[in-house]
C-alpha positions as CSV (number, residue, x, y, z in Angstrom):
1,X,85.4,84.8,168.5
2,X,88.9,84.7,170.0
3,X,89.8,87.2,172.7
4,X,93.1,88.8,173.7
5,X,94.5,88.9,177.2
6,X,92.4,92.0,177.8
7,X,89.2,90.0,177.4
8,X,88.1,92.2,174.5
9,X,87.3,90.6,171.1
10,X,90.3,90.2,168.8
11,X,90.3,92.3,165.7
12,X,89.9,91.0,162.2
13,X,87.3,88.8,160.5
14,X,86.8,85.1,161.2
15,X,86.8,82.6,158.3
16,X,83.1,82.0,158.8
17,X,82.4,85.7,158.8
18,X,84.4,86.2,155.6
19,X,82.5,83.3,153.9
20,X,79.2,84.6,155.0
21,X,80.0,88.1,153.8
22,X,81.3,86.8,150.5
23,X,78.2,84.7,149.9
24,X,76.0,87.6,150.7
25,X,77.9,90.0,148.5
26,X,77.7,87.5,145.6
27,X,74.0,87.1,146.1
28,X,73.4,90.8,146.1
29,X,75.5,91.4,142.9
30,X,74.5,88.3,141.0
31,X,70.9,87.8,142.0
32,X,69.7,91.1,143.5
33,X,68.9,89.5,146.9
34,X,68.7,91.6,150.0
35,X,71.0,89.9,152.5
36,X,70.5,92.6,155.2
37,X,67.0,93.6,156.3
38,X,65.5,96.9,155.3
39,X,64.5,98.8,158.5
40,X,61.8,100.8,156.8
41,X,60.2,97.8,155.2
42,X,60.4,95.8,158.4
43,X,58.7,98.6,160.4
44,X,55.9,98.8,157.8
45,X,55.2,95.1,158.3
46,X,55.5,95.1,162.1
47,X,53.3,98.1,162.6
48,X,50.4,97.0,160.3
49,X,47.4,94.9,161.3
50,X,47.5,93.5,157.7
51,X,50.6,91.4,158.5
52,X,51.7,88.9,161.2
53,X,55.4,88.7,161.7
54,X,56.8,85.4,163.2
55,X,60.3,84.9,164.5
56,X,62.0,81.7,163.3
57,X,65.4,80.2,162.5
58,X,66.8,79.8,159.0
59,X,66.8,76.0,158.1
60,X,69.8,76.0,155.8
61,X,72.8,75.3,158.0
62,X,73.9,75.0,161.6
63,X,74.6,78.8,162.0
64,X,71.0,79.2,163.3
65,X,70.5,82.7,161.9
66,X,67.3,84.4,162.9
67,X,64.6,85.1,160.4
68,X,61.3,86.9,160.5
69,X,58.4,85.6,158.3
70,X,55.7,88.0,157.2
71,X,52.3,86.5,156.6
72,X,49.1,88.3,155.6
73,X,46.2,88.5,158.1
74,X,42.5,88.4,157.4
75,X,42.4,92.2,157.1
76,X,44.8,92.2,154.1
77,X,43.2,92.7,150.7
78,X,44.6,89.4,149.5
79,X,43.3,87.5,152.5
80,X,45.1,85.6,155.2
81,X,47.9,83.1,155.0
82,X,50.1,84.4,152.2
83,X,53.9,84.6,152.9
84,X,54.9,87.9,151.5
85,X,58.4,88.4,152.9
86,X,61.2,86.7,154.8
87,X,64.1,88.8,156.2
88,X,66.8,88.6,158.8
89,X,65.9,89.0,162.4
90,X,67.7,92.2,163.5
91,X,67.3,91.2,167.2
92,X,69.0,87.9,166.7
93,X,72.5,87.7,168.3
94,X,73.5,85.1,165.7
95,X,73.2,87.4,162.6
96,X,71.9,90.8,163.6
97,X,69.6,90.9,160.6
98,X,72.0,89.7,158.0
99,X,71.5,86.6,155.9
100,X,73.6,84.7,153.4
101,X,72.5,84.0,149.8
102,X,70.5,80.9,150.8
103,X,68.8,82.5,153.7
104,X,68.0,85.6,151.7
105,X,66.4,83.4,149.0
106,X,64.0,81.7,151.5
107,X,61.0,83.6,150.2
108,X,61.5,82.2,146.7
109,X,61.6,78.7,148.1
110,X,58.4,79.2,150.1
111,X,56.5,80.7,147.1
112,X,57.9,78.5,144.4
113,X,55.0,77.5,142.2
114,X,56.5,74.0,141.8
115,X,56.4,73.4,145.6
116,X,54.0,70.8,146.9
117,X,50.7,72.6,147.7
118,X,52.1,75.9,146.3
119,X,50.1,78.4,144.3
120,X,51.0,79.5,140.7
121,X,49.4,82.9,140.4
122,X,45.9,82.6,141.9
123,X,45.5,78.9,141.2
124,X,47.0,76.0,142.9
125,X,49.6,74.1,140.9
126,X,47.7,71.2,139.4
127,X,50.6,68.7,139.5
128,X,52.0,69.4,143.0
129,X,48.8,70.2,144.8
130,X,47.3,67.9,147.5
131,X,45.5,64.9,146.0
132,X,43.3,62.8,148.3
133,X,43.3,60.0,145.8
134,X,46.8,59.0,146.9
135,X,45.9,57.6,150.3
136,X,49.3,55.8,150.8
137,X,51.3,59.0,149.9
138,X,52.3,60.6,146.6
139,X,55.6,60.8,144.7
140,X,56.4,62.7,141.5
141,X,58.0,61.1,138.5
142,X,59.6,62.6,135.4
143,X,61.1,60.8,132.4
144,X,63.7,63.0,130.6
145,X,62.2,66.4,129.7
146,X,58.6,65.1,129.9
147,X,56.0,66.6,132.3
148,X,55.9,65.6,136.0
149,X,53.4,63.0,136.8
150,X,52.0,61.7,140.1
151,X,52.5,58.1,141.2
152,X,51.6,56.5,144.5
153,X,54.3,56.2,147.1
154,X,54.1,52.4,147.1
155,X,54.5,52.4,143.3
156,X,57.5,54.7,143.5
157,X,59.2,52.6,146.1
158,X,58.5,49.4,144.1
159,X,60.3,51.0,141.2
160,X,63.2,52.7,143.1
161,X,64.2,49.8,145.4
162,X,65.1,47.2,142.8
163,X,66.8,49.8,140.6
164,X,69.0,50.8,143.6
165,X,69.8,47.2,144.3
166,X,70.8,46.6,140.7
167,X,73.0,49.6,140.7
168,X,74.6,48.5,144.0
169,X,75.2,45.0,142.8
170,X,76.8,46.2,139.6
171,X,79.9,47.2,141.5
172,X,79.7,45.1,144.7
173,X,83.0,44.6,146.4
174,X,82.2,41.2,147.8
175,X,83.0,40.1,151.4
176,X,86.8,40.4,151.3
177,X,89.4,42.9,150.1
178,X,89.6,46.7,150.0
179,X,86.1,47.1,148.7
180,X,84.4,44.5,151.0
181,X,80.8,45.2,151.7
182,X,80.9,48.4,149.7
183,X,79.7,49.5,146.3
184,X,80.8,52.4,144.1
185,X,77.8,51.9,141.8
186,X,75.6,54.2,143.9
187,X,76.0,57.5,145.7
188,X,73.7,59.4,148.1
189,X,73.4,63.1,148.6
190,X,71.7,64.8,151.6
191,X,70.4,68.3,151.8
192,X,71.2,71.3,154.0
193,X,67.8,71.0,155.8
194,X,69.0,67.9,157.6
195,X,70.0,68.2,161.3
196,X,72.5,66.1,163.2
197,X,69.9,63.4,164.1
198,X,68.6,63.2,160.5
199,X,72.2,62.9,159.2
200,X,73.0,60.1,161.7
201,X,70.0,58.0,160.6
202,X,70.7,58.8,156.9
203,X,74.4,57.7,157.1
204,X,73.5,54.6,159.1
205,X,70.9,53.5,156.6
206,X,73.2,54.0,153.6
207,X,76.0,52.0,155.4
208,X,73.7,49.1,155.9
209,X,72.6,49.3,152.3
210,X,76.2,48.8,151.3
211,X,77.8,52.0,150.2
212,X,80.3,54.6,151.6
213,X,79.6,57.1,148.9
214,X,77.6,59.6,150.9
215,X,77.6,63.3,151.2
216,X,75.5,66.0,152.8
217,X,75.1,69.7,152.4
218,X,74.7,70.8,156.0
219,X,76.9,73.9,155.7
220,X,77.0,77.4,154.3
């Protein structure tokens, strides 16, 4: 934050602060998300032997907002290991307990029944659960609106790799001219979970593959 000659913080709201507040307000109005922690609820978790509260950092962008993850312990009626709440860390100097729409929605991401290894109700999701039969890794395939199916990682790569090359070659720019060593037939999109190191490797890999159509989502 900028300071005046007095050394005191300048008045007004920064662009980042405005965007964060706007996103939080939109989440609250549109989705019913709590973008600021509830002190009473937080104290109930942190003063109970039924819960373990762990400090962590929101994974969605480089703002590094603090979060607290609430997990049930062995004394809880539902047993240990269930994530029941995620809220802003009110002791974090980065966000003082506030979260944007994405950070406030972290609990829904963790407990999504379609997540690998997640639980739908009281039973593990049959499609996305761990399967020891896939010793080389597992991928998930879906044609149109059909159900998801499991395939081995080797089989998935064997299908994806030639399809990507075909798409790249369909609009290959050759070795000379404005489109040299570049293809507009493919595009790549990263995610907001990627840090600087991941983005570097990701961009370098795609450049060597032969495309400049690349974007990430490492921002609020």
